N, C-alpha and C positions, 0 to 999 in steps of 0.2 A: 504493500500499500504506500501511496505518497500522499501525505496530508498537509494541507495549509489551513490556517485558522486565523480568526481575529476576533477580539472581544473588546467591548467599549461600554463603560458605565453610562447611565442616563445623564448623570451630573458629576463633575470632577470632585465635588465635596461630599460625595456619598460612596460608600463601598460598592463594588460590583457584586451583585448578588448571583451572577451567573458563574459557572465553573466549567472549564474545558481541560481535558488531559488526553494524552496520546501516548501509545506504545507503538512498537513496529506492527503489531496485529490487532490493535484495539483502540477505540475512541469512546470517551465518556463525556456527556454534556448534561449539566444540570442547570436549572433555572429556579432559583429560590423565590418563594412567594413573599414579597415584602409585607411588612406590617404597617398599616397606615398610622400616621400620627394621632396619638390619643387612644389607640387600641392596645390592649394588653396581650402578651404572648406567653407568660409563663416561664420565659427563658431569659436568662441574663447574658447569654453568648451572642444571639442575634442570628438573622437569616444567612448572612454571608458566611459566618463561622459554620453553620450547619451544612450549607452546600459545599464548602470546601473540604470539610471533615468527611462527610458521606462520599464526595467525589473522589477524594485521595483514597479512601478505603476501597472503593470499587476498582479503581484502576490498578491498585496493588494486587487486589484479589484476582483480576483478570490476568495478570502475569503468572500467577501461582496455582490457580484452581482450574480443574477441568469440569467443574459443575456447570449447570445450566446457567443462563443469565438470570433467570428467576431465582435460583437458589443463591447466586452471588448477591443479587440485590437485597434478598431477604436477610442474609447474614450481614450485609453491610449496614442495613437499617438497624438491626439488633446491636452491632458493635457501636454504632454512633450513639444510639440512645443510651448505651451503658456509660458512655463518657460524661453524660450530664444528668442522668436520672436521679443522682444523689444531691444535686444542687438546684435543679430546675423542676418545674411542674410539667413533665413531658406528656402528661394527659390533658393539659389545657387545650380547648378547642383551637386556640390561636398559636400553638406551639409551632416552631419553625418547621417548614415543609419545602418540597421541591419537586419539580418535574425531573424525569430521567430519560435520556436516550443512550443506549449502549450499542456498540457495534463490534463484533469480533470476527476476524477472518482466520480460521484454522482448517488445516486438512481439506483445502479446497472448497470449503463451505463458509457462507456468511450468515452468522447468527445475529439477529437484532432484537431489541427490546425497547418498547416505548410506553412510558407511564405519564399520563397527563398531556398538556397541550403543547409541548415542544414537538418538533416536526422532524421526521426522517424522510428524505426524498431519494429514491433509488432510480438510477438511470439504467433501465433495463435494455440490454442489447436487442435490437430488432423491433422495439416498440417506439412510437412517437411520443406518446404521453408518459412521463414518469410514474413510477409507483409512489403514491404518497401516504405515509402512515402517521396518523396522529390520533390522539384520544380526545374526542370533543365532548366528553360527558360534562365537564366543567362548564363549557360554553352553553351546552343545552340547559343546564340548571340555571346559569346566570341569566338567561333571557327573562326569567320570572322577576328579576330584581334590578334590571338595568336602567329601566325607563326614566326614573327620576334623575339619576346620575348623568345619563346621556343627554338630557335636555338641558344641562348646565354647562356653562363655559369652564373648560379646564383651567386650573390655576386659581380660581376664586375660592373664597372661604366657603360658600355653599357647596361647590362641587367637592372640595376636601371632605366636608361633613358627609356628603352623600356617598362618597367612595368609602368612608369608614362604615357607613350603614350597610352598604353593599357587601363589603368583605365580611362583616360580622354576621350578616344573614346567611352568607355562603357557608360559614363554619358549621351550621347545623346539618349540612349535607356532605361534609368532607369525610371520606372514608366511611361511607355509609352505603348500604345496598339501596339502589335506586338514586344515589347521588353521584359524586365523582371521587376518584382515588389519586392520592399523591403520596410520596414518601413522607412520613413524619416520624412517629415512634413505634408504629405498629408493623412488624415485618410481614404480616399477612396481606398488606397492600401490594407486595411484589406479585401475588398471584393474580392480581387484577391488571397487570401490564398486558400490552399487546406484543406477541412474541412471534418469531418465525425464523426459518432457515431456508437459504437459496443457494444454488450452485454459485460459487464466486465467479466462474467464468462466464456467467450470464449477466453480470452487472458491470457496466462500464465505470460507474462512479457513484458516489453517495454524498448526500449533503445532510449535516445535522445543524438544526436552527433552533435557537430559543425564540419564543413568541415576540421577543423585541426585534429579531431579524426577519421572521417569517411574515411580519405584518405588511411588508411591501407587497405581498400576494394576498394573504387571507384577510387583512383589514382594509388596506388601501387600494387593492385591485390595481396597482401600477405595473404589475408583471404577471406572467404565467409561471407556473413551476418549471416549464421548459425554459423560458428566458432566464429564470433564477439560475438554473444549472449553467446556462451559458455564460451569465455574468461571472459566476464562481470560476468557471474553467478558464475564461479568457482574461478576466481582470482581477479575480481573487475575491476573498472574503471581505477585505477592508472596503472594496469598492461597493459590494452590496450593503454594507452598514452605512457608508457614505450617502447612498441613495435613500435608504430608510431615514437618516437624519434630514435630508433636504425635504422629504415629505412631511416629516414632523414639524420642522421649523416653518414650513408653508401654511400650517394650520395649527398654530399653537393653542387656540381655544377649543379645538375639537368640534368646530361647527361643521366641517366637511366630513370628518371621521370621527364621530364620538368615541371616546376611549377613556379607560380609567386613569391611565398615565399618559400625559401629553408626550413624554419621552420615556424610553424604557431602556434597561440594559439590554445589549444586543450582542449575540454570540453566533458566529457561523463557522463551520468546519467543512471543507471539501476534501474528499477522498477519492483519488483515482485508483481503481482497483485492477483493471485490465487494460 
């Protein structure tokens, strides 16, 4: 595999809550779920710490374990929880959480795992449209609660309050049947991930995108998934993020594209496989 990646925080004065790590045959991307100002999380460490700790655990395990990606994720959640369950309320509904995308290429096969709304795009040889794998359960649940937030201008006091209300309403559905699933403290969440295995020689390339990077397609509608792969292949992940930033800055109040965060942490990785 040949891997290029870029990551950029939404703001230089806040930690990047995304995480990306690479080995010669594996890639891991996490997107930590930020806690709005005024909301409790039960954790003194924060979302960036959680994403980095879990992500580091996962990439290390991928170099050492022959287990399935589901097993590796479950053990990683368990190990990360054990590092702060004696100081933090890990069962708090707002405890740090993250999306996960994992990709591993071994013995001629490509294994993947996707949990929550980060995106895996696979450029399958012989097909025009790429295979897009993402878990949209959070988005489906969120439609019930977004109306008030989306009607307000981003960056205003009212929008900030509405975002907090939205996030706290969503907590009641987190890691629940009929709701949506993310990594937090319960290793059983790993069983809810989307997983699969494909022959590596059928995949030309792959892209791993946090939702801050995928929004060029799935929120802004300014590119197709095929065009996104072309941008990554020809100009690299940093160019994709630059285009996202241009779109965000062109609509700072969210009038054209209503969204919880005017700017978001953005991470993109592009992997040439064959």
